[in-house]
C-alpha positions in Angstrom: -59.2 15.8 -19.7 -58.5 15.3 -16.0 -55.2 15.7 -14.3 -54.8 11.9 -14.0 -55.3 11.5 -17.7 -52.8 14.1 -18.9 -49.5 13.0 -20.2 -47.0 14.5 -17.7 -43.5 15.4 -18.1 -40.6 16.0 -15.6 -40.6 19.7 -14.6 -37.8 21.5 -16.4 -35.9 24.3 -14.6 -33.6 26.7 -16.3 -30.0 27.1 -14.9 -28.2 29.7 -17.0 -28.5 28.0 -20.5 -29.0 24.5 -19.0 -32.3 22.7 -18.7 -32.4 20.2 -15.8 -34.9 17.4 -15.5 -35.6 14.8 -12.8 -37.3 11.6 -13.7 -38.4 8.4 -11.9 -36.7 5.4 -13.4 -36.2 1.7 -12.8 -33.3 -0.4 -13.9 -34.3 -2.9 -16.6 -33.8 -6.5 -15.5 -33.0 -9.5 -17.6 -36.7 -10.5 -17.9 -35.8 -13.3 -20.3 -34.2 -15.4 -17.6 -36.4 -18.3 -16.5 -40.0 -18.2 -17.6 -41.1 -15.4 -19.9 -43.6 -12.8 -18.5 -47.2 -13.7 -19.3 -47.7 -10.4 -21.2 -45.7 -8.4 -23.8 -42.7 -6.5 -22.4 -40.7 -3.7 -24.0 -37.4 -4.9 -25.6 -34.9 -2.9 -23.6 -31.3 -3.8 -22.8 -30.8 -5.1 -19.2 -29.2 -2.4 -17.1 -30.8 0.4 -19.1 -33.3 2.8 -17.5 -37.1 2.8 -18.0 -38.6 6.2 -17.4 -42.0 6.1 -15.7 -44.7 8.6 -16.6 -48.1 8.7 -18.2 -46.7 8.2 -21.6 -45.5 4.6 -20.9 -46.9 2.2 -23.5 -48.4 -1.1 -22.5 -45.2 -3.1 -23.1 -43.3 -0.6 -20.9 -45.8 -1.0 -18.1 -45.6 -4.7 -18.6 -41.8 -4.5 -18.2 -42.2 -2.6 -14.9 -44.6 -5.2 -13.5 -42.3 -8.0 -14.7 -39.4 -6.3 -12.9 -41.4 -6.4 -9.7 -42.4 -10.0 -10.2 -38.8 -11.0 -11.0 -37.9 -10.5 -7.4 -40.4 -12.8 -5.9 -41.5 -16.4 -6.1 -44.4 -17.1 -8.4 -46.4 -20.3 -8.2 -46.7 -22.5 -11.3 -47.7 -22.3 -14.0 -46.6 -18.7 -13.6 -49.4 -17.2 -15.7 -51.0 -13.8 -15.5 -53.1 -14.5 -12.4 -50.4 -16.3 -10.6 -48.0 -13.4 -11.0 -50.7 -10.9 -9.9 -51.5 -13.1 -6.9 -47.8 -13.3 -5.9 -47.4 -9.6 -6.1 -50.5 -8.9 -4.0 -49.3 -11.4 -1.4 -46.0 -9.5 -0.9 -45.7 -7.3 2.2 -43.2 -5.0 0.4 -42.7 -4.3 -3.3 -39.4 -2.9 -4.4 -37.7 -2.0 -7.7 -34.1 -1.2 -8.5 -34.0 2.5 -9.5 -34.7 5.9 -8.2 -34.5 9.4 -9.6 -32.4 10.3 -12.7 -31.1 13.9 -13.0 -30.2 15.2 -16.4 -28.7 18.3 -17.9 -30.3 18.3 -21.3 -28.1 21.1 -22.7 -24.8 19.3 -22.3 -26.2 15.7 -22.1 -24.9 14.9 -18.6 -27.0 12.4 -16.6 -26.7 11.1 -13.1 -28.4 7.8 -12.5 -29.2 5.8 -9.3 -26.4 3.7 -7.9 -26.4 0.0 -7.3 -29.0 -1.2 -4.7 -30.9 2.1 -4.8 -34.7 1.6 -5.0 -37.5 3.6 -6.5 -39.4 3.0 -3.3 -37.1 5.5 -1.6 -37.5 8.3 -4.2 -38.9 10.7 -1.5 -35.6 10.6 0.3 -34.4 13.3 -2.1 -36.4 15.7 0.1 -33.6 15.3 2.7 -31.5 17.6 0.5 -33.9 20.4 1.5 -32.7 20.2 5.1 -29.0 20.1 4.0 -28.5 16.3 4.0 -27.6 14.1 1.1 -29.8 11.0 0.8 -28.3 7.6 0.2 -28.5 7.2 -3.6 -26.9 3.8 -3.9 -23.3 2.6 -4.2 -20.8 1.6 -6.9 -19.9 4.3 -7.7 -22.1 6.1 -5.1 -24.1 9.1 -6.3 -24.1 12.0 -3.9 -25.4 15.5 -3.5 -23.0 18.3 -2.6 -24.2 21.8 -1.5 -22.2 24.4 -3.4 -23.3 27.9 -2.2 -26.9 28.4 -3.5 -26.6 25.4 -5.8 -26.7 21.6 -5.6 -24.2 19.5 -7.3 -25.3 15.9 -8.0 -22.3 13.6 -8.5 -22.5 10.3 -10.2 -19.4 9.0 -8.4 -19.5 11.3 -5.4 -18.7 8.6 -2.8 -15.6 7.3 -4.6 -14.1 10.6 -5.4 -14.8 12.1 -2.0 -13.1 9.2 -0.3 -10.0 10.0 -2.3 -10.2 13.6 -0.9 -11.6 15.3 -4.0 -14.8 15.7 -6.0 -14.4 14.9 -9.7 -16.2 13.4 -12.6 -19.7 13.5 -14.0 -22.1 15.8 -12.2 -25.2 17.9 -12.7 -25.7 21.3 -11.2 -29.1 22.8 -10.2 -30.2 25.7 -8.0 -31.4 24.4 -4.6 -34.6 26.4 -5.0 -35.5 24.2 -8.0 -35.6 21.0 -6.1 -39.1 21.2 -4.6 -40.6 21.8 -8.1 -38.6 19.0 -9.5 -39.8 16.6 -6.9 -43.4 17.7 -7.5 -42.8 17.0 -11.1 -41.6 13.5 -10.3 -44.7 12.9 -8.3 -46.9 14.1 -11.2 -45.1 11.7 -13.5 -45.6 8.8 -11.1 -49.3 9.6 -10.7 -49.5 9.6 -14.5 -47.8 6.2 -14.6 -50.5 4.9 -12.2 -53.0 5.9 -14.9 -51.0 4.0 -17.5 -50.8 1.0 -15.1 -54.6 1.1 -14.6 -55.3 1.0 -18.3 -52.7 -1.8 -18.8 -54.3 -3.9 -16.1 -57.7 -3.6 -17.7 -56.4 -4.5 -21.1 -54.4 -7.4 -19.8 -57.6 -8.7 -18.1 -56.6 -8.6 -14.4 -60.0 -7.3 -13.4 -60.2 -6.9 -9.5 -56.6 -8.0 -9.2 -55.7 -5.1 -11.4 -57.3 -2.6 -9.1 -55.6 -4.1 -6.1 -52.3 -4.2 -7.9 -52.5 -0.5 -8.7 -53.3 0.3 -5.1 -50.4 -1.9 -3.9 -47.9 -0.1 -6.2 -49.3 3.3 -5.1 -48.8 2.4 -1.5 -45.4 0.7 -1.7 -43.9 3.4 -3.9 -45.5 6.3 -2.0 -46.9 7.9 -5.1 -50.1 9.7 -4.3 -49.5 10.4 -0.6 -49.0 14.1 0.2 -45.5 15.3 -0.7 -44.2 17.8 1.9 -41.4 19.7 0.3 -40.2 22.9 1.8 -37.8 25.5 0.4 -34.1 24.7 1.0 -32.9 26.1 4.3 
């Protein structure tokens, strides 16, 4: 089985007794508003998080594509081909989401903030040069450097403005971040495989190939990932 066909998982890194994962996610939209999608979509609560990897079922992939289409104008009758055409006509595809960091030992999770986008997932590499990327607002996730570790705050912006750090956070060694980002890219490459299979089964034909290429380009999935050790 090739690399592209293997079910991938987020890279796990031990931190004392903790296990830290990083996953690419999108925020689930209210896809029932307006016309229903022209293909089956997973029944997930609006505002929850859909994890993207090679293990996504067809209805989860369909939900992802419906989330992309929900942001653009689709010509009537709004069927499969019209949705695909509208997506392919867009100069930029975006999706609310980003990277989710979880401590699986204690169950703590930090999710992307409001207005963060999956298309900016590579901005996490800024942490490797000592900067915190913009991870959304309300409440404003943020990364703090604590000695040789990184502390990812769910509400970093709000608590820092009050002169203190507090609340939900996940700690990980800074040396682990390059591997975690490589794991995210592996998951997204696997998701492209799931997307390719879905497009074939839905019957998009050449539109499906073009859509996979457009999503790859807009979300910077297969482009080389340059991650250097933390300085």
